[in-house]
N, C-alpha and C positions, 0 to 999 in steps of 0.2 A: 337739642335735648333740653327738656325742662329741668331747671335746677331749683332746689329748694333748701330749706333749713337756713344755714348761715351763708348762703351764696355759693357754696361749692359742694355740699352734700346732696346726693341724689339717689333716690331709690333705684334709678336705672344704671348707676355706675357700679361696675364690678371690675376689680383689678385682677386680671388673669395671671396665672403662673407663667413663668418663662416657657417658651415653646417646648413642651415635651422634653425637658432635660433628661437625656437618655435613661434607661432603666437600670443604671449602673448599681445602685444600692439595693434594689429590690430583687434582681434576677440573676445575680452572678452564678448561682449554683446550677441552674438548669437552662441556661440561655443557649440552646443549640439549635442550629437550623435543621431543615428536613434531611438534607444529605448527610449531616453529621450524625443525626439520630440513627441512620441506617448503618453506621459504622462505629459501634460502641468502643471498639478497641482504639480507633483513632481518637475518639473523644477522650478516652482515659489517658492516652499518651500526651494530650495537650495540657494536662494539669501539671505543668512544670512548677518547680519551687518558686521561680521568679513570678509566674502567673499567680500562684497562691498568695505570695507576699504582696503583690500589687493589689489583689482583691481585698486583703486585710487592711491595707493602707487606705484604699478607696472607701471602704466601709467606715473608717474613722474620719473621713473627710480630708485626708492628706493627699490631695490629687497630684501635687507636684512630685512627691516621692513615688506615688503609685505609677505615674507616667514613666519615671525612670525604670521601675521594675518591669513594666510592660514593654518598654523599649528593649530591655535586655532579653525578655522572653521572645520578642519578635526577632531580635538579632540571632538568637539561638535556633529559632524555628521560623524562618521568614514566610513559610507557606502554611502557617497554622491559622485558620480563620478565627479561632476563638481568641488567640492572643492579639491578633489584629483588631478584632472587635473591641476588646477591652481597651486597647490603646486609643482607638477612635473615639470611644465614649468618654475617656478621660480628657482627650484633647478637646472634645466638644464642651465638657464641663469647664475647662480652663479658658474657653473663649478662643481657642486656636482653630478657628473654623475652616480655613483653607486646608490646613493639615488634616483635620478630621475628615473632610470630604475626600481627600486623596486616599486616606487610610481605608475608608469604607468602599471606595471604588476598587481597591485591591482585594477586599473581601469578596466583592461581587465577581471580580475576575476569577477568583478561586472557586466560588460557589454561587453561580448565577441564579440558582433556583432557591436561594435563601430569602424568604420573605422578610426575615429580621434584618438582613443586610440592606435590602432596598428601603426598609422603613428607617433604619439608622441613617442612611444616606439622605433620605427625605427630610429627617429632622435637622441634620446639619445644614442642608441646603436652605431649609426654611429659616433657620436662625441666621443664615447669611443673607436673607432677604431675596433669595432666588426662588420665588414662590412657584413659578411655572414649572421649573425643574423638580422642585420638591413635590408638587402635586403629581407629576408623572411617576415619581418613585413610589409615592403612596398608593397610586392606582395599581402599579405593578405588584406591590406587596399584597394588595387585596386579591388580585388575580391568583397569586400563588397561595394565599392563605385566606380564603373568604370569611372564615370565622375568627379572624384576628381582631379583637376589640381595639387594640392599640393602633393597628393600621387604619381602621375606620375612624378612630379618633383623630389621627393625624390628618386624614383627608377632610374630616369635618372642620377642623381648625383652619386648614388652609382655604377651604371653600368659604368659610365665614370671612376671613381676611380679604378675600377677593370679591366680597359683596354678593356671593351666591348663597343667600341665607336659607332658602327653602331646601336646597341640596344639602347644606350643612346640617339642617334639622334632621333630614333623612339619615345622615351618617350618625348623628348622635343617638337617634332612636335605635339604629342597628347596634351601636356600642352597648347600649343599656339592655337590649334584647340578649346580646351575647354575654354581657357581664353586668348584671343589675347594680352592683356596688362600685361601678367605675365613677368615682366621685368627680373627677375632673371634667368628664363629659357633662355632668349636671351643671357644673360651674360655668363652663363656656356656653352651654345652651341657655342658661339663665341670662348671661350677659347679652347674648344675641336677642333674646326676647325683650330685655330692657332697652336695647337700642331702638327697637321698633315700637316701644311704648306699651307692650303687652304686660302690664304690671302684675296682674293676677297670676298669669302663667309663670312669670319670673319669680314671684314670691313662692309659689308651690315648688318650683325647681330648687330654689335656695333652701327651703325647708328640708327637702330630700337630701340635699348636699350636706346640710348641717347635722343630719342624723349620722352621716358617715364621717364628718369632720367637725365635731362639736367644739374644737379648740380654735376656730378661725374667727378672730375678733372682727375683722373687716367685713366678713360676710354677715355676721350678726348685726353689725351697725347698719349695713345696707337693708337687711330684713326689717330692722326697726323702722327705717324710713318708708319702706313699702307698706308696712302695716299701718303706719300713721296716715299715709295717703288714703287707706281704705277705712279710716276712722275706727281702727281697732287699737285704741291707745293703750289699753291694759296689756295686750300682747306685745306692743312696741316697747313698753316699759320693761317687760321681762327680757326682751332681746337686748336692749341697751344695757341693762344691769349685767347680763352675762358677758357682753363685750367688755365692759369696764372691769369686771372681775378678772378677765384674761389680760387686759391691757390698761392698767390703772391710770396711765397718762394720756389716754385716748380722748383728746379734748373735744372732738366733734361728738363722740358718743355721750360724753359728760354733759355737754351743752344741750344736746337733744333731750336727754333725760331730764335735765333741769327745766327745760321749756315744757315738757309733757307733764311735769308735776306741779306746775304753777297753781292750779286750782285744787288738786287733791291733797297736796302736801307742800304748802308754801314755804314752810321752814326748811325742809330738805332742799327744795328748789333753790332757795336763796343761798344755802351752803354750797351747793354744787356750782352755782353761777360764780360765786366768789372763788371757788377752787379753779374754775376755768381761767378766770382773770389772773390768778396767781401763776398758773402754769404758763400762760402766754406772755407774762411779764418777767418770768424767772430767767435771769441771765444764763443760768446753767442750761436751761432748755434751749434758749436762743443760740447759745454756743454749740450745743449738740446738733441743732438743725443746720447751722452753718457748716459744721464739720462734716456732717453726712452729705450735704450738698456739694462741698468741695471734693470730698472723696468720690462721689458719684461722677463729677466732672472729669476727674483724673482717670477713672475707669472707662468712661466713654471715650476719652482721648486714646486709650489703649485698646479700644474695641471690645472691652469687657462689658457688654451691654447687660448681661444678666446681673452682674454685681452692681452695676449702676441702678438698675431697676429696683433691686432690693433696698439699696441705700435711700433712694428717692421715696419709695413707699414708706419707709420708716420715718423719714424726715417729715413727710406730709402728715402722718399720724401725730407727731409731736408738735408740728407747726400750728395746727388749728387754723386760726384766722390771722396768723402773723403776716407781716408785709412781704415775706418771701414766697407766699403760697403760689401766686401766679407764675413766678419763674420756676418753682419746683414742678408744678403741673406741666409747664411747657417742656422742661427737660425730661420729665418722665415720658411724655408723649413722644418726644424725639427718640428716646432710648428704645421704646417699644417699636417704633418704625424702623430703626436701624436693625433691630432683632427680627424683622419680618412680621411683626404682629400689628398689622395695619388697623384692625378694628380697635384694639386697645389703644394704639397710638392716637387714632382719630378721636376716641372718647376723651382722652386726657387733654388733647390740644383744644377741643371744644370747651372744656372746663376752663382751661387757661385763657381762651379767647373771651369768656364771660368775665374773667377777673382783670385782665389787662387788654381791653379792646383796642388800644392804640398801638399794640405791638405788631408791627407789620410782619415780623418773622414768623409769628404764629399763623397768620393768614397764608403766607407762602408755604409753610409746612403742610397745612391742610390741602392746599392745591397739589402739592407733591404727592400726598397720599393717594389722591384720585389718579394722578398720572401713573403711579406705581401699579395701582390696580389694573388700569387699562392696559399697560404694557405687559403685565404678567398674563392677563387673559389672552392678549394677542399672541404671546409666545406659546401659550398652552395649546391654542387651537391650530 
């Protein structure tokens, strides 16, 4: 992958979301499978006080207490698919992936024609890096619900990670045909095009994504680099200004804006460059980067890869060109790979390789990514 800017920013680099973190906050109210919809009385009975309390706690982000409430709901009604689904989604959010897989398998045993249950199991399996099994569940979900945008998205994500880019594109197209405002499909599709060097397509997809998610500073920064590559400096400046307004300490965006303004506004350019130097030498920023990095390492040790990914992305935004950047990129790549997101992991590991070329562990990790792909494809066929 071609790198530009300060040695690590690239128009082709997109940091994906964690793999489809269950639809827990968005869909509690109406998340019923086909067979449940045909039995409204049964669905109504499943709305126990414990289930409702767990939903309220999950919506507040208190997943540990939500899990306790859902466990009580399941204890009271062990054959209630909705309570089990809620428990499985919270387990997945907490990084308890083997438990989540087991819970969703129970849902499928109760309701084998539930596309949602197969999709949820596919998500949990994918986050556990069992990509072949995840892809099988995603395919079953599509067979049961051909117009499910989320099922097609799951399959597209997994196909992308397995190197089946053309098939992944087809799935993302289907997602957007079914649900034109499905922002995450645009984001992952853009990443795929960036990996293949299709910068103009990537930029157009990012613009569509940002219309739906205008508060994403990282995407704005990436769009700025893409526009700069196309000699559209004025538009790049707008993108970087928007990114900085959202994330005032985003040193890469600040640096990029400073560089773009050298000829048109040398005074502001100099001020911005001084600000970057202040940020990168500020001990509080350095301490914050170290804290986030150590926190991410602890989460990785406990198999909380989603939490580690979030911490590492935040650390990289603050780090800029700090001496920890290569190690942060490596750890982010490893966290993505552990979470089953091979494309994202490979992307970050290649960036790390460009920054710390003598680190043999990065080369080994890249070889492992290819082995994981081949093994998953062999298991699927």
